[in-house]
C-alpha positions, 0 to 999 in steps of 0.5 A, a space after each residue: 535236080 530234076 528237069 521237068 522237060 527231060 522227065 516228060 520226055 522220059 515218060 513219053 519215051 516209056 509210053 506213060 499215060 500219066 506222070 505224078 509229082 508227089 512230095 517225098 517220092 520219086 516221080 511216078 509213071 502210069 504205064 498201061 494202067 499200072 503205076 511204076 516208080 522211077 529211079 529218079 531222085 526223091 522230091 522234097 515238098 519244096 522241089 515239087 512246088 518249084 517244079 510245078 510253079 515253074 510251069 504256071 503263069 502269074 494268073 495261074 499261080 494266083 488262081 491256085 493259091 486262092 482255090 487250091 485246085 488248078 487244071 491247065 494244059 501246055 505243050 512241049 515243042 517236038 514232044 507232046 501236049 500235057 494236061 495238068 491237075 495241080 492240087 495240095 496234099 498235106 500242105 505239099 503242092 503236087 501234080 498229076 500230068 496226062 500225056 496228050 498225043 499231038 496226033 488225033 487218032 481216027 475212030 478206026 485207029 481207036 478200034 471203035 465200031 463204024 456206027 460211031 462215025 455215023 453219030 458224028 454225021 448226025 445233023 443235030 441232037 445230043 451224042 454222049 461219050 461216057 465212062 470213068 476217068 482215064 478211059 479215053 473219052 476226050 480222045 474219042 470226042 477229039 476223033 469225032 470232032 476231027 471227022 466232022 472237021 474233015 468232012 463238013 464245012 461247019 463252025 464248031 465251038 468247043 468248050 474245054 477245061 483245059 484244052 487237050 487236043 489242039 484242032 486245026 481248021 480243015 474244012 470246018 472252022 473250030 473255036 476252042 475256048 478254055 474255061 477260066 482262060 477264055 470263059 468263066 465256066 461251061 455254063 457261061 460259055 454255053 449260055 452265049 454259044 448259040 449267038 456264035 452261029 455254031 453248027 456243032 457245040 462240044 462240051 468237054 464235060 457236062 458237070 452240073 444242072 446248068 450245063 446239062 440244061 443248056 446243052 439239051 436246049 442247044 441240041 433241041 434248037 437244031 445243033 449237034 452237041 457232043 459231050 462227055 459224062 462220068 457214067 459207066 453205061 447208057 442206063 446210068 447216063 440217062 438216069 444221071 441227066 434226069 436226076 440232076 434236075 429237081 423232081 418237078 422238072 424231071 418229066 419235062 427233061 425226060 421228054 426233052 432228052 427223048 427228043 434230042 438224044 442221038 447216041 451214048 457210047 460208053 467205054 473202058 480200057 483193058 490191057 492187051 495180051 501183048 503186055 503193052 498198050 490198052 484196047 477200048 471196049 464199048 457199049 453203044 446205044 443208038 436212040 431208036 424210037 423204042 429207046 426214046 419211048 422208054 426214056 419218056 415212059 420212065 422205063 430206062 431199066 429196059 434199055 439193056 434189052 434193046 441194046 442186046 437186040 439192036 445189032 441191026 441199028 449198030 448197037 452192042 452191049 459191053 459184054 458183047 464188046 468184051 467177048 469179041 475182044 476175047 475171041 480175037 485174042 486181044 485181051 485175056 479172060 482174066 482181064 475180061 472176067 472182072 468187067 463182065 456185067 452178066 456172066 451168064 449172058 457173056 457165056 451164051 454170046 
């Protein structure tokens, strides 16, 4: 019989980022982006349900049985914190568990450019961290919040689903609110957050129109808003925010976004040449007056040109970041080749 805490300890010691509990299979680990089967016993549907339900309280069990979906997090003392998604597959209860280190890394430890720290020091506006699932957006956001917590005497309100990294007050006061546990939704929490006297508002994920609209309003009213979005680059980030609104509102949103956006950091993870661990590559767009003008004038397709020529503002394209990692011997050409957007530009860098 599998003991969940021993399984999680085994996963952490192996350097796994995720643990998958699937019926009719032994537990599976994701290590350096690749799935690896364990030699542990094969789980029956009854065993996966028993193990997973052993982690839930009564409220969570009820919520899962009503919605057949559940996100939550928990801590194993002296080991790590874990973010869990519980779901059903062919009538079996299964789970994906993400390892969340207790240590919040610095931006430098993550290998992000120094300009990202300057975005954290902006007095107001919207700073977005984007990329597909599993590329470290939450970790980058936590590092930005920790920098503010270290340097500023601010009130920071963070809305998350679920809470992953746990912050402790340093110079700032941090309130972490978990969706469903402390508030009904991102939109509901954001609607009331401005009455809580925040300097900084953190939105775990901008998922829908109401959340995006309220985040823009918060940024417009003098707050620094930090958020994540599931978009691969700056252009698609700008277009996604605008396109989520009905056509008759889009010009107004363009003006609002152009006035509030401070930066977009789009990232992905690549395997290193050492064979263990992964490294971040990122595109950085700073909202210069030229970028703001392109957003207002519906010419976002020209943003990549400004990113390529904007190194004096701290900007860099994804291709330049990939080329730099390759030149330094951190990643292989094979790892880079599939991710390059413009091979001609990549070769010319």
